[in-house]
NUVEX-401165 format. One line per field, with one value per residue: x, z, y of N, C-alpha, C in turn; residue in one letter; residue number from 1. Coordinates in steps of 0.2 Angstrom, whole numbers, m for minus. Example, Ala and Ser with C-alpha at 12.3 -4.5 7.8 and 13.67 -1.06 7.14 Angstrom:
2
n_u <- (66:64);
n_w <- (39:35);
n_v <- (m28:m11);
ca_u <- (62:68);
ca_w <- (39:36);
ca_v <- (m22:m5);
c_u <- (66:64);
c_w <- (39:39);
c_v <- (m16:0);
type <- (a:s);
seq <- (1:2);
end
This chain:
130
n_u <- (m142:m130:m129:m115:m112:m107:m99:m96:m81:m79:m72:m57:m58:m51:m42:m42:m29:m27:m16:m5:m2:1:14:18:10:14:27:25:18:29:38:30:29:43:45:36:42:54:49:40:24:10:0:m14:m10:m6:m8:m18:m19:m21:m20:m30:m32:m26:m9:m9:m20:m15:m6:m15:m22:m12:m9:m22:m22:m12:m16:m27:m19:m15:m3:13:23:37:35:30:40:49:43:44:58:63:55:59:71:68:68:63:66:78:76:86:97:105:105:94:83:73:67:62:52:44:40:34:22:16:13:4:m6:m9:m13:m25:m33:m31:m37:m50:m54:m53:m41:m30:m29:m40:m37:m26:m17:m17:m29:m38:m38:m44);
n_w <- (m43:m31:m26:m25:m11:m7:6:13:21:37:39:48:61:58:62:54:51:48:38:43:36:18:14:22:18:4:5:11:0:m9:m3:m2:m16:m19:m12:m19:m32:m29:m28:m18:m12:m11:2:14:30:45:57:68:64:50:34:27:14:m2:m9:m22:m23:m19:m29:m40:m36:m36:m50:m55:m51:m58:m71:m72:m72:m61:m55:m61:m74:m70:m56:m53:m56:m46:m35:m37:m38:m25:m17:m19:m14:m1:7:10:0:5:10:15:8:m6:m19:m18:m16:m26:m29:m17:m16:m26:m22:m10:m14:m23:m14:m6:m14:m17:m4:m2:m11:m5:8:4:1:13:17:23:38:43:48:63:75:87:86:88:101:108);
n_v <- (m204:m198:m181:m171:m161:m145:m137:m122:m117:m111:m95:m90:m78:m62:m48:m33:m22:m6:4:17:28:33:31:20:10:10:5:m7:m13:m14:m22:m34:m36:m38:m50:m58:m58:m65:m78:m81:m87:m77:m78:m79:m74:m83:m77:m67:m55:m44:m36:m22:m25:m32:m33:m30:m21:m9:m6:m5:6:16:16:20:33:38:36:45:56:62:60:61:53:54:55:43:35:39:34:21:19:24:16:3:4:5:16:33:47:59:75:83:80:86:81:74:82:86:74:71:81:76:63:66:73:64:53:60:62:48:45:51:43:30:32:34:21:15:9:16:25:37:54:57:48:56:64:54:52:62);
ca_u <- (m135:m130:m126:m110:m114:m101:m101:m91:m77:m79:m65:m55:m59:m45:m43:m38:m25:m26:m10:m5:m1:2:21:18:6:18:33:22:17:35:41:26:31:49:44:33:47:59:46:35:17:7:m6:m16:m6:m9:m9:m25:m19:m20:m21:m37:m31:m20:m4:m11:m24:m10:m3:m21:m23:m7:m11:m28:m21:m7:m20:m30:m15:m14:4:17:28:43:33:29:47:52:40:47:65:64:51:63:77:64:70:61:71:80:76:92:103:104:103:87:78:68:64:58:46:39:38:29:16:13:10:m1:m12:m11:m16:m33:m36:m32:m42:m57:m55:m52:m34:m26:m33:m42:m34:m20:m18:m18:m36:m42:m37:m48);
ca_w <- (m42:m26:m28:m20:m8:m5:12:14:27:40:39:55:62:58:63:48:53:43:37:46:30:12:14:25:13:m2:7:12:m6:m12:1:m5:m23:m19:m10:m25:m37:m27:m28:m12:m14:m6:5:20:36:50:63:69:61:43:31:24:6:m5:m12:m29:m22:m18:m36:m44:m33:m40:m57:m56:m50:m64:m77:m71:m73:m54:m54:m67:m75:m65:m49:m53:m56:m40:m30:m38:m36:m18:m14:m20:m9:6:10:6:m2:10:8:17:3:m12:m25:m17:m15:m31:m28:m10:m17:m30:m17:m5:m18:m25:m8:m4:m19:m15:2:m3:m14:0:13:2:1:20:17:28:43:43:54:66:81:92:85:90:108:112);
ca_v <- (m203:m194:m175:m169:m155:m141:m133:m117:m118:m104:m91:m88:m71:m59:m41:m29:m17:m1:7:23:33:30:29:13:6:9:1:m14:m16:m15:m28:m39:m37:m41:m57:m62:m59:m70:m84:m82:m87:m73:m81:m76:m75:m87:m73:m65:m48:m44:m29:m22:m25:m36:m29:m28:m15:m3:m5:m3:13:20:16:24:41:39:36:51:62:66:60:61:47:55:54:35:32:40:30:14:19:24:11:m3:5:5:22:39:52:64:82:87:79:91:77:71:87:86:67:72:84:72:58:69:75:57:50:64:60:41:45:52:37:25:34:33:14:12:6:19:28:44:57:55:45:61:66:49:52:67);
c_u <- (m135:m126:m121:m112:m107:m103:m95:m88:m78:m72:m64:m56:m52:m46:m39:m35:m24:m19:m10:m5:1:9:21:15:11:24:31:21:24:38:37:28:38:49:41:38:53:55:41:28:14:0:m8:m12:m9:m10:m16:m25:m18:m21:m28:m37:m26:m15:m6:m16:m21:m8:m9:m22:m18:m8:m17:m26:m16:m11:m25:m26:m13:m7:7:21:34:41:32:36:51:49:43:54:66:60:56:69:74:67:67:67:72:80:82:98:101:102:96:81:72:64:60:51:41:36:33:22:13:10:4:m7:m14:m15:m24:m36:m37:m36:m49:m59:m54:m46:m30:m31:m35:m40:m28:m21:m20:m26:m40:m43:m42:m54);
c_w <- (m36:m28:m23:m18:m5:0:13:21:31:40:46:55:62:58:58:51:48:43:41:41:24:11:17:21:7:0:8:5:m10:m9:m2:m12:m24:m17:m16:m30:m35:m26:m22:m15:m8:m4:12:26:41:57:63:66:53:40:28:17:4:m8:m18:m29:m22:m25:m40:m42:m36:m47:m59:m56:m56:m70:m77:m72:m66:m52:m60:m68:m70:m58:m48:m52:m49:m35:m31:m36:m28:m14:m14:m15:m2:10:6:5:4:8:10:12:m4:m18:m24:m16:m20:m30:m22:m12:m21:m26:m13:m9:m20:m20:m5:m8:m18:m9:2:m6:m9:6:10:1:8:21:22:32:41:49:57:72:87:92:88:98:112:109);
c_v <- (m197:m187:m173:m162:m151:m137:m128:m118:m111:m101:m89:m80:m67:m51:m37:m23:m12:2:14:29:29:28:21:8:4:4:m6:m17:m18:m21:m34:m41:m40:m48:m61:m63:m64:m77:m86:m82:m82:m76:m77:m79:m80:m83:m70:m58:m49:m37:m28:m22:m30:m31:m26:m22:m9:m1:m2:5:18:21:20:31:43:40:42:57:65:65:59:54:48:53:46:32:33:36:23:14:19:19:5:m2:4:10:28:43:57:71:86:85:82:87:74:76:87:79:67:75:80:66:60:70:68:54:54:62:53:41:46:46:31:26:32:25:11:8:9:23:35:48:55:52:50:63:61:49:57:68);
type <- (x:x:x:x:x:x:x:x:x:x:x:x:x:x:x:x:x:x:x:x:x:x:x:x:x:x:x:x:x:x:x:x:x:x:x:x:x:x:x:x:x:x:x:x:x:x:x:x:x:x:x:x:x:x:x:x:x:x:x:x:x:x:x:x:x:x:x:x:x:x:x:x:x:x:x:x:x:x:x:x:x:x:x:x:x:x:x:x:x:x:x:x:x:x:x:x:x:x:x:x:x:x:x:x:x:x:x:x:x:x:x:x:x:x:x:x:x:x:x:x:x:x:x:x:x:x:x:x:x:x);
seq <- (1:2:3:4:5:6:7:8:9:10:11:12:13:14:15:16:17:18:19:20:21:22:23:24:25:26:27:28:29:30:31:32:33:34:35:36:37:38:39:40:41:42:43:44:45:46:47:48:49:50:51:52:53:54:55:56:57:58:59:60:61:62:63:64:65:66:67:68:69:70:71:72:73:74:75:76:77:78:79:80:81:82:83:84:85:86:87:88:89:90:91:92:93:94:95:96:97:98:99:100:101:102:103:104:105:106:107:108:109:110:111:112:113:114:115:116:117:118:119:120:121:122:123:124:125:126:127:128:129:130);
end
């Protein structure tokens, strides 16, 4: 009997574009999650550019820092609320001052996690120029 031979298809070359910061990565995750909930199937894009991770990697990173106690439940709720709104809290609005501080601290801690995974850039664009 003849054996079926499986040959791997070559994957098209794609350039992984890192996120500039944790906020950009978080909003990308939330948009992806919204699309998923609306029934979209998340698959690889047909363009030559892609992200260095899957949306679930961002979720797992947030849950890791939450499980370690690096961010609080209130910070997690703030990330979810303002992420779903696709707008960060505004420090100039009195009602959003506390949320802004929580948002900023949570994203700072998430930034450290995502940098270690190669998901966001190290440094700023200005430091790469000189």
